[in-house]
C-alpha positions in Angstrom: 5.5 -12.6 7.0 3.3 -11.9 4.0 4.4 -13.0 0.6 5.1 -10.3 -2.0 3.2 -10.6 -5.3 4.0 -8.3 -8.1 1.3 -7.7 -10.7 2.2 -6.0 -14.0 -0.1 -3.0 -14.6 -2.2 -3.5 -11.5 -5.2 -1.2 -11.3 -7.8 -0.6 -8.6 -10.6 -2.7 -10.2 -8.4 -5.8 -10.2 -6.8 -5.0 -6.9 -10.2 -5.1 -5.3 -10.7 -8.6 -6.6 -7.2 -9.8 -5.7 -7.8 -8.7 -2.1 -10.9 -11.0 -2.0 -9.0 -14.1 -3.1 -8.6 -17.1 -0.8 -5.4 -16.7 1.2 -5.1 -13.0 0.2 -4.7 -12.0 3.9 -1.2 -13.6 3.7 -0.3 -11.7 0.5 1.0 -8.2 -0.2 0.1 -7.0 -3.7 2.4 -4.6 -5.5 2.0 -2.9 -8.9 4.7 -3.5 -11.4 4.8 -0.6 -13.9 1.8 1.7 -13.9 -1.7 0.9 -15.2 -1.4 3.8 -17.7 1.5 2.1 -19.4 -0.6 -1.0 -20.0 -4.2 0.3 -20.4 -3.9 3.8 -21.8 -1.5 3.4 -24.7 -1.0 1.5 -27.9 2.7 2.1 -27.9 4.8 -0.6 -26.0 8.5 0.0 -25.8 8.9 -3.6 -24.6 12.7 -3.6 -24.0 12.4 -0.5 -21.9 9.4 -1.9 -20.0 11.2 -5.1 -19.2 14.2 -3.2 -18.1 12.2 -0.8 -15.8 10.3 -3.7 -14.3 13.6 -5.5 -13.6 15.0 -2.4 -11.9 11.9 -2.0 -9.8 12.1 -5.7 -8.7 15.8 -5.5 -8.0 15.3 -2.3 -5.9 12.6 -4.0 -3.7 13.8 -4.6 -0.2 12.1 -8.0 0.4 11.3 -11.3 -1.1 9.9 -11.6 -4.6 7.5 -14.5 -4.2 5.3 -14.3 -7.3 4.9 -12.4 -10.6 1.4 -13.1 -12.0 -0.5 -11.3 -14.8 -4.0 -11.2 -16.2 -3.4 -9.1 -19.4 -2.6 -9.9 -23.0 0.3 -8.4 -24.8 2.7 -7.0 -23.7 2.1 -8.3 -20.1 1.8 -12.0 -21.1 5.0 -12.0 -23.1 7.0 -10.2 -20.3 6.2 -12.7 -17.6 8.3 -15.6 -18.7 11.3 -13.3 -19.1 10.8 -11.6 -15.7 10.0 -14.9 -13.9 13.1 -16.6 -15.2 15.2 -13.7 -14.0 13.8 -13.7 -10.5 13.3 -17.5 -10.1 9.5 -17.6 -9.8 7.3 -20.2 -11.5 5.7 -19.7 -14.9 5.5 -21.1 -18.4 8.5 -21.2 -20.7 8.7 -18.5 -23.3 8.7 -21.0 -26.2 5.6 -22.8 -25.0 3.8 -19.4 -24.5 4.8 -18.3 -28.1 3.4 -21.6 -29.5 0.1 -20.2 -28.4 0.5 -16.4 -28.9 2.1 -16.6 -32.4 -1.0 -17.3 -34.3 0.7 -19.0 -37.2 2.9 -21.2 -35.0 -0.1 -22.0 -32.9 -2.0 -23.3 -35.8 1.0 -25.4 -36.9 1.2 -27.2 -33.6 -2.6 -27.5 -33.3 -2.6 -29.2 -36.7 -0.2 -31.8 -35.3 -2.6 -33.1 -32.7 -6.2 -31.8 -33.3 -6.3 -31.3 -37.2 -10.1 -32.0 -37.3 -10.8 -29.0 -35.0 -9.0 -26.2 -36.9 -9.7 -24.4 -40.2 -7.5 -24.1 -43.2 -4.9 -21.3 -42.7 -2.1 -19.5 -44.5 0.4 -16.9 -43.3 0.9 -13.8 -45.6 2.9 -10.6 -45.7 0.5 -7.6 -45.7 3.2 -5.5 -47.5 3.3 -8.0 -50.4 1.2 -6.5 -53.2 0.4 -10.0 -54.5 -0.6 -11.4 -51.1 -4.2 -12.2 -52.1 -3.1 -14.5 -54.9 -0.9 -16.5 -52.6 -3.4 -17.2 -49.9 -5.2 -20.0 -51.7 -8.4 -19.7 -49.7 -11.8 -19.1 -51.3 -14.1 -16.3 -50.2 -15.1 -15.7 -47.5 -12.2 -15.9 -45.1 -10.9 -14.1 -42.0 -7.6 -12.2 -41.6 -5.8 -11.1 -38.5 -2.3 -10.2 -37.4 0.2 -12.9 -36.3 0.0 -11.2 -32.9 -3.3 -9.5 -32.2 -4.6 -7.7 -29.2 -8.2 -8.1 -28.4 -10.4 -8.1 -31.5 -8.4 -5.3 -33.1 -7.4 -5.6 -36.8 -9.5 -8.7 -37.4 -11.6 -8.6 -40.6 -14.0 -10.8 -42.5 -13.1 -10.9 -46.2 -16.0 -11.5 -48.6 -14.5 -9.9 -51.8 -11.2 -8.5 -53.1 -12.2 -5.0 -52.1 -12.5 -6.1 -48.4 -9.0 -7.5 -48.6 -7.7 -4.2 -50.0 -9.3 -2.3 -47.1 -7.9 -4.7 -44.6 -4.4 -4.5 -46.1 -4.5 -0.7 -45.9 -5.3 -0.9 -42.2 -2.6 -3.5 -41.6 0.0 -1.4 -43.3 -1.0 1.6 -41.2 -1.3 0.0 -37.8 0.3 -3.4 -37.6 3.8 -2.1 -36.5 2.4 -1.0 -33.1 2.3 -4.7 -32.1 4.7 -6.2 -34.6 7.8 -4.3 -33.5 7.6 -5.1 -29.8 6.5 -8.6 -30.5 9.5 -9.2 -32.8 11.7 -8.1 -29.8 10.2 -11.0 -27.8 10.5 -13.5 -30.7 14.3 -12.6 -31.0 14.7 -14.0 -27.5 13.0 -17.4 -28.2 14.3 -20.7 -29.5 12.1 -21.1 -32.6 12.2 -23.4 -35.7 13.6 -21.6 -38.8 10.3 -22.0 -40.7 8.5 -20.2 -37.9 11.2 -17.5 -37.4 10.6 -16.4 -41.0 7.0 -15.5 -40.1 7.7 -12.2 -38.2 5.4 -10.1 -36.1 4.6 -8.1 -39.2 2.9 -11.0 -40.9 -0.8 -11.9 -40.8 -2.9 -15.1 -41.0 -5.8 -15.9 -43.3 -8.2 -18.6 -42.1 -11.2 -20.3 -43.4 -14.4 -19.0 -41.9 -15.6 -21.0 -38.8 -18.6 -20.2 -36.7 -21.3 -21.4 -34.4 -22.0 -20.7 -30.8 -18.9 -19.2 -29.3 -17.5 -19.9 -25.9 -14.3 -19.7 -23.9 -12.9 -22.3 -21.6 -10.7 -21.2 -18.7 -8.1 -23.5 -17.2 -4.5 -24.0 -16.1 -1.7 -26.5 -16.1 0.1 -27.2 -12.8 3.1 -29.6 -12.8 1.9 -31.2 -16.0 -1.7 -31.7 -14.9 -4.3 -29.7 -17.0 -7.5 -28.5 -15.3 -10.4 -26.7 -16.9 -12.6 -25.0 -14.4 -15.3 -23.2 -16.3 -16.8 -22.3 -19.7 -18.2 -18.9 -20.5 -20.5 -18.3 -23.5 -19.5 -15.4 -25.8 -22.7 -13.9 -27.2 -22.6 -11.5 -30.1 -24.8 -8.7 -31.3 -27.2 -9.9 -34.1 -25.6 -9.7 -37.6 -22.2 -8.3 -36.5 -19.0 -9.7 -35.0 -19.0 -7.5 -31.9 -19.6 -9.1 -28.5 -22.8 -8.3 -26.6 -22.1 -10.2 -23.4 -20.0 -12.9 -21.8 -22.3 -15.2 -19.8 -21.4 -17.8 -17.1 -22.0 -20.6 -16.7 -22.2 -21.9 -20.2 -25.5 -23.2 -21.6 -23.8 -25.6 -24.0 -24.8 -29.3 -23.8 -22.8 -31.4 -21.4 -21.3 -33.6 -24.1 -20.0 -30.5 -25.9 -18.4 -29.1 -22.7 -16.8 -32.5 -22.0 -15.3 -32.5 -25.5 -14.0 -28.9 -25.0 -12.2 -30.1 -21.8 -10.7 -33.1 -23.7 -9.5 -31.0 -26.7 -8.0 -28.3 -24.4 -6.1 -30.9 -22.4 -4.7 -32.5 -25.5 -3.4 -29.3 -27.1 -2.1 -27.7 -23.8 -0.1 -30.9 -23.1 1.2 -31.1 -26.7 2.4 -27.5 -26.6 4.2 -28.1 -23.3 2.4 -25.3 -21.7 2.8 -25.7 -17.9 2.5 -23.8 -14.6 0.4 -21.0 -16.0 -3.3 -20.1 -16.8 -4.9 -20.2 -20.2 -8.2 -19.6 -21.9 -9.2 -21.1 -25.2 -11.9 -19.8 -27.5 -14.1 -22.3 -29.4 -17.0 -22.3 -31.8 -19.6 -25.1 -31.7 -21.4 -25.8 -35.0 -24.6 -27.0 -33.6 -25.9 -28.4 -36.9 -22.8 -30.6 -37.5 -22.1 -31.1 -33.7 -18.5 -30.0 -34.5 -16.1 -28.0 -32.4 -13.6 -25.5 -33.9 -10.7 -24.1 -31.9 -10.5 -20.4 -32.5 -7.4 -19.4 -30.5 -5.4 -20.0 -27.3 -4.8 -17.1 -24.9 -2.0 -17.4 -22.4 -3.8 -15.9 -19.5 -7.1 -15.8 -17.6 -9.6 -13.4 -19.1 -10.0 -10.4 -16.7 -13.4 -9.8 -18.4 -14.5 -13.0 -16.7 -13.1 -12.3 -13.3 -16.2 -10.6 -11.7 -18.6 -13.2 -13.2 -16.6 -16.1 -11.7 -16.7 -14.2 -8.4 -20.5 -13.8 -8.6 -21.2 -17.5 -9.6 -18.3 -19.5 -8.1 -17.5 -17.4 -5.1 -13.9 -16.5 -6.1 -12.4 -14.7 -9.1 -10.4 -16.5 -11.7 -7.6 -14.2 -10.5 -7.1 -17.0 -7.9 -5.4 -19.1 -10.6 -2.5 -17.0 -11.8 -1.8 -15.8 -8.2 -1.6 -19.3 -6.8 0.4 -20.6 -9.8 2.9 -17.7 -9.4 3.5 -18.9 -5.9 4.1 -22.5 -7.1 1.0 -23.9 -5.6 -2.2 -25.6 -6.9 -5.0 -23.1 -7.5 -7.8 -23.0 -4.9 -10.7 -22.4 -7.2 -14.3 -22.8 -5.8 -17.3 -24.1 -7.8 -20.8 -22.7 -7.6 -20.3 -21.2 -4.2 -21.1 -17.6 -5.2 -24.2 -15.4 -4.6 -25.7 -15.8 -8.1 -26.6 -18.8 -10.4 -25.8 -16.7 -13.5 -23.7 -13.6 -14.3 -22.5 -11.7 -17.3 -20.3 -8.9 -18.6 -22.3 -6.7 -21.0 -20.8 -4.4 -23.7 -22.8 -1.3 -24.4 -21.8 -0.3 -27.9 -22.3 2.1 -30.8 -22.0 0.9 -34.4 -20.9 3.7 -36.7 -17.9 5.9 -37.6 -16.0 8.2 -35.4 -17.9 10.6 -33.2 -17.4 13.0 -30.3 -18.9 12.2 -26.9 -21.1 15.0 -25.8 -22.6 13.5 -22.6 -21.9 10.6 -20.2 -23.8 9.5 -17.1 -23.1 11.8 -14.2 -21.7 10.6 -10.9 -25.1 11.1 -9.3 -26.8 9.1 -12.0 -24.3 6.2 -11.6 -24.6 6.2 -7.8 -28.4 6.0 -8.1 -28.2 3.0 -10.4 -25.6 1.4 -8.1 -27.9 1.9 -5.1 -30.6 -0.1 -6.9 -28.2 -2.8 -8.1 -25.5 -2.9 -5.4 -23.6 -5.9 -6.8 -23.4 -4.5 -10.3 -20.3 -2.9 -11.7 -20.9 -0.1 -14.2 -17.7 1.0 -15.9 -18.0 3.9 -18.5 -15.2 3.7 -21.0 -15.6 7.3 -22.4 -15.5 10.8 -21.1 -17.3 13.9 -22.2 -15.5 15.6 -25.1 -13.4 12.7 -26.3 -13.6 11.1 -29.7 -14.6 7.4 -30.0 -11.4 6.8 -32.1 -9.4 7.6 -28.9 -10.7 4.3 -27.3 -8.1 1.6 -27.3 -8.5 -2.1 -28.0 -11.7 -1.8 -30.0 -12.9 -4.3 -32.6 -13.1 -3.3 -36.2 -16.9 -2.7 -36.2 -18.0 -0.8 -33.1 -17.0 1.2 -30.0 -17.7 0.1 -26.4 -19.1 3.0 -24.4 -19.5 1.1 -21.1 -19.1 -2.3 -19.4 -21.8 -3.6 -17.1 -21.2 -6.6 -14.8 -24.4 -8.2 -13.4 -25.4 -11.3 -11.5 -29.0 -12.7 -11.3 -31.2 -15.6 -10.3 -31.9 -16.5 -14.0 -31.2 -15.4 -17.5 -34.6 -13.5 -17.9 -33.8 -11.5 -14.8 -30.3 -10.9 -16.0 -31.4 -9.4 -19.3 -34.3 -7.4 -17.8 -31.9 -5.9 -15.2 -29.4 -5.0 -17.9 -32.2 -3.3 -20.0 -33.3 -1.4 -16.9 -29.8 -0.2 -16.3 -29.3 0.6 -19.9 -32.4 2.8 -19.9 -30.8 4.9 -17.1 -27.4 5.3 -18.7 -27.5 8.3 -21.1 -24.6 8.6 -23.5 -24.8 11.2 -26.3 -22.4 11.3 -29.2 -22.2 13.8 -32.1 -21.3 12.4 -35.5 -18.3 13.9 -37.1 -18.8 11.9 -40.3 -22.1 13.0 -41.9 -22.2 9.9 -44.2 -22.5 7.7 -41.1 -25.8 7.6 -39.3 -25.7 7.3 -35.5 -27.3 4.1 -34.5 -27.3 2.7 -31.0 -27.7 -1.0 -31.7 -29.1 -3.5 -29.3 -29.8 -7.1 -30.1 -33.1 -8.9 -30.1 -33.1 -10.4 -26.6 
């Protein structure tokens, strides 16, 4: 009989990859809650979501063999609760929160890898005197205790920047803070950490360099890192241009990333689950900075692992959810290099007046059969309706590509870009519509 695997918020794009995993012929995948509840909203009634997921699982007439996930909040924080209730393997809630609660995470990182983290300070965005209490010189970076993607992350160069960030925090932070506090209430936490609720933020010294993300997992106490993806930004801004795999970082830097990752994951007690950790490498000083720990694989990396290694990183959470060592492959894919590109606009809100037609997309797909082209907007919508955007741009489309080398990869992307016509009509006259692309 096939084993039953329940995936929170399962959508068709990810189901296609799951069905290509090693051993997938012996698995039956089931969606748990709907994709719309996870992808198409910023409102997460977390207690109700956990209850409805529980009821769906209890009503299932068969075995519940695994409950994996590949999403950030709220999915990541739901899994330890659901898995404990139904007796399937996963990480403990406390170990997960030592990674997801950004202040608690920095505290435990400081205990074992202090030389690889910046100075940091928690603050209450509703405190009118917050800036005077932070104690960091300009510039610094601010973000919520529990973020989602790159949303509500700001570089602060002067007091006026901080005032603008505070206004945004006060307007929007409750969308994540309230459901995150519900999760925190169920965890065993030190008193000094419990005082820092989901409505708090963290200020950190600026770190930078070449950014990358290591993907890995811990299985029965053994930590394994299986790949590093380079995160390449647009010139002069904080927005990502592409995720490229495999990394071009020097071997000694990659080895150090593996070592630091193993040390912090073991120290936290994070086990039987996947993770990805973001780093900066300061090339001038040959110094690594740990940016943050994510308690999941990155679904943005799934197709590029498939293209290069021959299997998606979805293999990892699925295998771990079944209590078995992940069956990842290495460099057995069709392409030596692959990337996920973000096609962005950099300006204020605007209305989308044209998107590529189905016929146009099919024509591009015919010429690039292994590419995935995923428009994120529809005609008539406003850019502000897009969810999970960073604070500086809007992503109009994602493009996944594989190639024989980087030159071909970038040339193919530019060719595709030239055939994807998006038009937007500015609704804020003081903003000029600029479609930014980096110097390649």
